[in-house]
C-alpha positions in Angstrom: 65.8 74.6 85.6 67.7 76.0 88.6 67.7 79.8 88.9 70.9 81.3 90.1 70.6 84.6 92.1 73.3 87.1 91.1 72.8 89.2 94.2 71.5 88.6 97.7 67.7 89.0 98.3 67.0 92.3 99.9 63.4 91.9 101.2 64.5 90.7 104.7 67.7 92.7 104.9 65.8 95.9 104.1 63.3 95.7 107.0 63.8 98.7 109.4 64.7 97.7 112.9 61.8 99.7 114.3 59.4 97.4 112.4 60.9 94.4 114.3 60.6 95.7 117.9 58.5 92.7 119.0 61.2 90.2 117.8 64.6 89.1 119.1 67.9 88.3 117.4 69.9 85.3 118.6 73.5 85.5 117.5 76.2 82.8 117.9 80.0 82.7 117.7 82.8 81.1 119.6 80.4 78.6 121.2 78.4 81.4 122.9 74.8 82.5 122.3 73.4 86.0 122.9 69.8 87.2 122.6 69.4 90.8 121.5 66.0 92.5 121.5 65.3 94.4 118.4 63.6 97.0 120.6 67.0 97.9 122.1 68.8 97.8 118.7 66.1 100.1 117.2 66.5 102.6 120.0 70.3 102.7 119.4 70.1 102.9 115.6 66.7 104.4 114.7 67.4 104.6 110.9 69.1 101.2 110.6 67.8 98.1 108.7 68.3 94.5 109.5 71.1 94.2 106.9 72.9 97.1 108.5 72.8 95.5 111.9 74.0 92.1 110.7 76.9 93.7 108.9 77.9 95.7 112.0 77.7 93.0 114.7 80.9 91.4 115.7 81.7 88.7 118.2 82.9 90.4 121.4 85.4 87.5 122.0 87.1 87.0 118.6 86.1 90.2 116.8 84.9 88.3 113.7 81.5 88.5 112.0 78.9 86.3 113.6 78.7 82.6 112.8 74.9 82.3 113.0 71.9 84.6 113.4 68.3 83.6 114.2 65.3 85.9 114.4 62.5 84.7 116.7 59.4 86.1 118.4 59.3 84.5 121.8 62.4 84.6 124.0 60.7 83.0 127.0 60.2 79.7 125.1 63.8 79.1 123.9 62.7 79.4 120.3 66.1 78.6 118.7 67.6 76.3 121.2 64.9 73.6 121.2 62.8 74.4 118.1 61.1 71.0 118.2 59.6 71.7 121.6 58.0 75.1 121.0 55.6 76.6 118.5 56.9 80.1 117.7 58.1 81.8 114.6 61.8 81.7 113.9 63.9 82.6 110.8 67.5 81.6 110.5 69.6 84.0 108.6 72.5 82.3 106.7 75.5 84.7 107.0 78.1 84.8 104.3 81.5 83.3 105.2 
C-alpha cells in the first residue's frame, strides 16, 4: 500500500543553518549555478533553518524561487556537477513548483 504524505517532511527543513556550516548549498535557476556556503548564510541569519533559507532565496536574474537546490559537503570536487566522478555526500532538495 502506498502511503500519501499530507504535509511536507520537516526533518531536513528544520535543521538550523549553524548546524550545517561545513556544507554548501548549490542553487540553480535561469541556466546559472551558484554555490553558497552555509557558514556565510548562518552568519547572516543566525536563527534561521534550512526551510527558512530555501523559502527566502530568489533568483537574482528572474526574481522567481529557485529551480533546484543541492546540499553537498565538498565544493572542491564539483559534487553536484559531476556526481559520478566524485565520492562526496550530496542531497538534492526537490523544490515545490
